[in-house]
C-alpha positions in Angstrom: 15.9 20.0 -4.9 13.6 20.0 -7.9 9.9 19.5 -7.4 8.2 16.9 -9.6 4.6 17.8 -10.6 2.3 14.8 -10.4 -1.3 14.4 -11.3 -3.6 13.4 -8.4 -4.0 9.8 -9.8 -0.2 9.5 -10.0 0.2 10.7 -6.4 -2.3 8.2 -5.2 -0.7 5.4 -7.2 2.8 6.4 -5.8 1.4 6.4 -2.2 -0.3 3.0 -2.6 2.8 1.4 -4.2 4.9 2.8 -1.3 2.5 1.4 1.2 2.6 -2.0 -0.6 6.4 -2.1 -0.7 6.6 -1.2 3.0 4.0 -3.7 3.9 5.7 -6.5 1.9 9.1 -5.7 3.4 7.9 -5.5 7.0 5.7 -8.5 6.7 8.6 -10.7 5.5 11.2 -9.3 7.8 9.3 -8.6 11.0 6.0 -10.3 10.6 4.2 -6.9 10.8 1.3 -6.2 8.4 0.8 -2.4 8.0 -2.5 -2.8 6.1 -4.2 -5.0 8.6 -2.9 -2.9 11.4 -4.1 0.4 9.9 -7.5 -1.0 9.0 -7.7 -2.6 12.5 -7.4 0.8 14.0 -10.7 1.9 12.4 -12.3 -1.6 12.7 -12.2 -2.3 8.9 -9.8 -5.2 8.9 -12.2 -7.3 6.8 -11.8 -4.8 3.9 -8.1 -5.4 3.5 -8.7 -7.3 0.2 -9.8 -4.0 -1.4 -6.6 -2.3 -0.2 -4.5 -5.1 -1.7 -6.5 -4.8 -4.9 -5.9 -1.0 -5.0 -2.2 -1.6 -4.4 -2.0 -4.1 -7.2 -3.8 -1.7 -9.6 -1.5 1.1 -8.5 1.5 -1.0 -9.3 0.1 -1.9 -12.8 -0.7 1.8 -13.4 2.8 2.8 -12.3 4.4 0.2 -14.6 2.2 1.5 -17.5 3.3 5.1 -16.8 7.0 4.1 -16.8 6.8 2.1 -20.0 4.3 4.2 -22.1 
């Protein structure tokens, strides 16, 4: 299997987009919110808006990298 070299920013964007996709799917299918659960483990549930913002920016960055 060939390894793909990614810059650190691309790796973070890929990770955030993956988390967002899993969160969206599980929330709609099973009613389970990964972001709130993970942040609740470290008592930061009030900061989930920042995670959602970062996921959105990562999605926009990923689209930019695909098209340009």
